[in-house]
ZASEKE-379859 format. One line per 10 residues: their letters; for each residue x, y, z of C-alpha. Coordinates in steps of 0.5 Angstrom, whole numbers, padded with zeros to 4 digits, m for minus. Example, Ala and Ser with C-alpha at 12.3 -4.5 7.8 and 13.67 -1.06 7.14 Angstrom:
! residues 2
AS) 0025/m0009/0016; 0027/m0002/0014
END
This chain:
! residues 318
MHPITYGMSP) 0285/m0064/0074; 0290/m0060/0076; 0292/m0056/0083; 0290/m0050/0083; 0298/m0047/0086; 0296/m0039/0085; 0303/m0038/0084; 0306/m0041/0091; 0312/m0048/0091; 0309/m0053/0085
EYTASPKPDV) 0308/m0058/0091; 0302/m0055/0094; 0297/m0058/0094; 0290/m0055/0094; 0284/m0059/0098; 0278/m0062/0095; 0272/m0057/0095; 0268/m0057/0102; 0261/m0060/0102; 0258/m0053/0106
GMVEMNISNL) 0255/m0057/0112; 0251/m0048/0113; 0248/m0042/0110; 0248/m0036/0114; 0245/m0032/0111; 0242/m0024/0112; 0237/m0023/0108; 0237/m0016/0109; 0243/m0010/0113; 0237/m0007/0117
CNLECLTCVR) 0234/m0008/0124; 0229/m0005/0128; 0234/m0005/0135; 0242/m0003/0137; 0244/m0007/0141; 0249/m0004/0148; 0253/m0011/0145; 0253/m0010/0137; 0257/m0008/0132; 0252/m0003/0131
HAPDYIQPEP) 0253/0000/0137; 0260/0001/0136; 0263/0008/0135; 0265/0008/0128; 0260/0003/0125; 0255/0007/0119; 0248/0006/0117; 0250/0004/0110; 0244/0005/0106; 0238/0000/0107
VLLNLQQFKV) 0239/m0007/0102; 0234/m0012/0102; 0235/m0019/0098; 0228/m0020/0095; 0226/m0028/0093; 0228/m0028/0087; 0234/m0027/0088; 0235/m0030/0095; 0232/m0037/0089; 0238/m0036/0086
IVERFPELPK) 0243/m0036/0093; 0240/m0043/0096; 0239/m0046/0089; 0247/m0046/0088; 0247/m0049/0094; 0244/m0057/0092; 0242/m0062/0097; 0244/m0055/0103; 0244/m0060/0111; 0243/m0052/0115
LQICGFSEPT) 0241/m0046/0112; 0240/m0039/0117; 0237/m0034/0117; 0240/m0029/0121; 0246/m0024/0120; 0246/m0018/0123; 0240/m0017/0122; 0233/m0018/0124; 0229/m0022/0119; 0222/m0020/0120
MNKDLPEMIT) 0225/m0013/0116; 0223/m0018/0109; 0217/m0018/0107; 0220/m0024/0104; 0222/m0029/0110; 0215/m0034/0110; 0217/m0035/0102; 0223/m0034/0103; 0223/m0041/0107; 0218/m0044/0104
FAKESGVKHV) 0222/m0044/0098; 0228/m0047/0102; 0224/m0052/0105; 0221/m0054/0097; 0228/m0053/0095; 0230/m0060/0099; 0234/m0055/0104; 0232/m0060/0111; 0235/m0056/0117; 0231/m0047/0116
EMFTNGTLLT) 0232/m0044/0122; 0231/m0035/0123; 0235/m0032/0128; 0229/m0026/0131; 0229/m0021/0136; 0222/m0022/0137; 0219/m0015/0137; 0215/m0015/0130; 0212/m0021/0132; 0207/m0020/0131
EKMTSRLAKG) 0201/m0026/0129; 0200/m0024/0122; 0208/m0026/0121; 0207/m0032/0125; 0200/m0033/0121; 0206/m0033/0115; 0211/m0036/0118; 0208/m0043/0120; 0205/m0044/0114; 0213/m0044/0113
GLDLLRTSID) 0216/m0050/0114; 0221/m0046/0119; 0224/m0051/0123; 0228/m0048/0128; 0225/m0041/0132; 0232/m0038/0136; 0230/m0031/0139; 0235/m0028/0142; 0234/m0024/0149; 0238/m0021/0153
GGDAETYRRV) 0237/m0019/0160; 0232/m0023/0166; 0228/m0018/0166; 0225/m0011/0163; 0230/m0006/0165; 0236/m0009/0163; 0233/m0012/0157; 0230/m0005/0156; 0239/m0003/0157; 0241/m0006/0153
RGADLNKVIK) 0236/m0007/0147; 0232/m0001/0147; 0226/m0005/0148; 0220/m0008/0151; 0222/m0015/0154; 0214/m0015/0156; 0212/m0016/0149; 0217/m0020/0146; 0215/m0024/0152; 0209/m0024/0148
NVRHFAEQTS) 0211/m0024/0141; 0215/m0031/0141; 0210/m0036/0147; 0204/m0034/0142; 0209/m0036/0137; 0210/m0042/0140; 0202/m0043/0142; 0201/m0043/0134; 0206/m0046/0132; 0210/m0053/0131
VPVRMESVLS) 0216/m0049/0131; 0221/m0051/0136; 0223/m0044/0140; 0230/m0044/0143; 0232/m0037/0148; 0240/m0034/0146; 0242/m0031/0150; 0249/m0027/0150; 0253/m0025/0157; 0256/m0019/0160
AHVANSVEKL) 0257/m0016/0164; 0251/m0011/0162; 0246/m0017/0163; 0250/m0019/0170; 0244/m0016/0175; 0240/m0021/0172; 0243/m0027/0169; 0241/m0032/0173; 0233/m0030/0172; 0234/m0032/0165
PDVAAAVGAK) 0230/m0039/0165; 0224/m0035/0168; 0225/m0032/0162; 0226/m0037/0157; 0220/m0042/0160; 0215/m0035/0159; 0216/m0036/0152; 0214/m0044/0151; 0223/m0045/0149; 0226/m0052/0150
WLSIRLLDGQ) 0232/m0049/0150; 0237/m0044/0153; 0243/m0042/0149; 0249/m0038/0154; 0253/m0035/0150; 0260/m0033/0153; 0261/m0026/0150; 0267/m0026/0142; 0269/m0022/0138; 0263/m0020/0135
DHNLEANSMY) 0263/m0014/0140; 0267/m0007/0139; 0269/m0007/0147; 0270/m0014/0149; 0274/m0014/0154; 0271/m0008/0159; 0265/m0012/0157; 0266/m0020/0159; 0265/m0023/0164; 0271/m0031/0163
EPSYLKSLKE) 0272/m0031/0170; 0271/m0040/0172; 0270/m0039/0178; 0264/m0035/0176; 0262/m0038/0170; 0261/m0045/0173; 0258/m0042/0179; 0253/m0039/0175; 0251/m0045/0169; 0250/m0051/0175
KLGSSCEKYG) 0244/m0045/0178; 0241/m0044/0172; 0242/m0051/0170; 0239/m0053/0177; 0233/m0048/0175; 0233/m0051/0167; 0231/m0057/0169; 0226/m0054/0174; 0222/m0053/0167; 0224/m0057/0163
IELIMALPGE) 0229/m0053/0160; 0234/m0056/0156; 0241/m0051/0159; 0247/m0051/0152; 0252/m0046/0155; 0260/m0048/0154; 0265/m0044/0159; 0272/m0042/0156; 0274/m0048/0157; 0271/m0052/0152
QDFASRCTAW) 0269/m0046/0147; 0276/m0050/0144; 0275/m0045/0138; 0281/m0047/0135; 0280/m0055/0134; 0276/m0054/0128; 0275/m0048/0124; 0269/m0048/0120; 0271/m0044/0113; 0269/m0046/0107
DEVYVDETGG) 0264/m0051/0112; 0260/m0045/0115; 0259/m0040/0110; 0256/m0033/0111; 0253/m0030/0106; 0251/m0022/0105; 0245/m0020/0104; 0247/m0018/0097; 0248/m0024/0096; 0256/m0024/0097
LVPCYLSGTK) 0261/m0029/0099; 0265/m0031/0105; 0267/m0036/0107; 0266/m0035/0114; 0262/m0029/0118; 0266/m0028/0124; 0273/m0028/0120; 0271/m0021/0118; 0274/m0020/0111; 0270/m0018/0106
PVGNLLESTF) 0265/m0022/0101; 0270/m0027/0096; 0266/m0027/0091; 0258/m0026/0090; 0253/m0032/0090; 0249/m0028/0084; 0254/m0027/0079; 0257/m0034/0080; 0256/m0042/0082; 0260/m0043/0089
DEIWETQGQQ) 0264/m0047/0084; 0266/m0042/0082; 0268/m0036/0087; 0271/m0043/0091; 0276/m0044/0085; 0279/m0037/0083; 0279/m0035/0091; 0279/m0041/0096; 0285/m0044/0097; 0287/m0037/0097
FLSQKEDGGG) 0283/m0035/0104; 0286/m0042/0107; 0292/m0041/0104; 0292/m0035/0108; 0290/m0037/0115; 0294/m0044/0114; 0300/m0038/0113; 0298/m0034/0120; 0297/m0041/0124; 0290/m0042/0123
FLDSCSCNYA) 0286/m0035/0124; 0287/m0029/0120; 0289/m0022/0125; 0280/m0021/0124; 0277/m0027/0125; 0273/m0026/0132; 0274/m0033/0133; 0282/m0031/0134; 0280/m0023/0138; 0276/m0028/0144
LVAQNKVK) 0281/m0034/0144; 0286/m0028/0146; 0282/m0023/0152; 0279/m0031/0155; 0288/m0031/0155; 0288/m0036/0150; 0293/m0035/0144; 0298/m0029/0145
END
């Protein structure tokens, strides 16, 4: 087979088709919350017409990735708003996906939903909770923390699915962040993951907290508290968040609720193809190399890459 050149110099050779290690999939564009650190809260955000991926469409997309190691149901939405979610998880596992996990804010994780999810073969539930007390949580997420704790705790007790609590560290939650291990213990989490604010936030520089000495001290305090509960703390400090060391584009692809394929959900780019209309191989051969060449020309980042945005904010790149 001749190398694909896309008008580049004759000596240019296209990269081989990547082995996709993870698919991050949005199964709707709906969410019942409007969190302060979410793109939905940005002043210029406009909610598009509601779209929910149906089970048949989901099956088509999953079958585009034979022998997929990992499927993450997430995106900029709340997965439990899609009634087909449990059946989607079941199909993915029966199709051979080795690991299936999902994000949820927990507000709609009712007893009925928990019962349906328990039968689907889910490997990990990741619940997003920002704020270590009810007041902070309500201010940041506009919901009832106690209800979320009750829902997620019930899920943890009624299923064999492990729970990982995810929290975003920002100025919005600074006053209660040391209480997060208490919340993680209350929901029955095995892990507490603290992520620094990145380029997904529309006001990154104003809300981010990257001061090294503060973060180091905070990590030690959180680690000590987590240890008492038998919870593993996952928290990378700025110097440990080397976004530039490995671009995951095409290794960890993103699929939106319409079937649109984006090389990486942090790239900020529009879909390069649609998996309801084309196979992954077809999209890669027509668009994949062009995307990579743009990154190479730009020194490893597109202007729209959130990783690049976060590194700029941390004064790691200019």
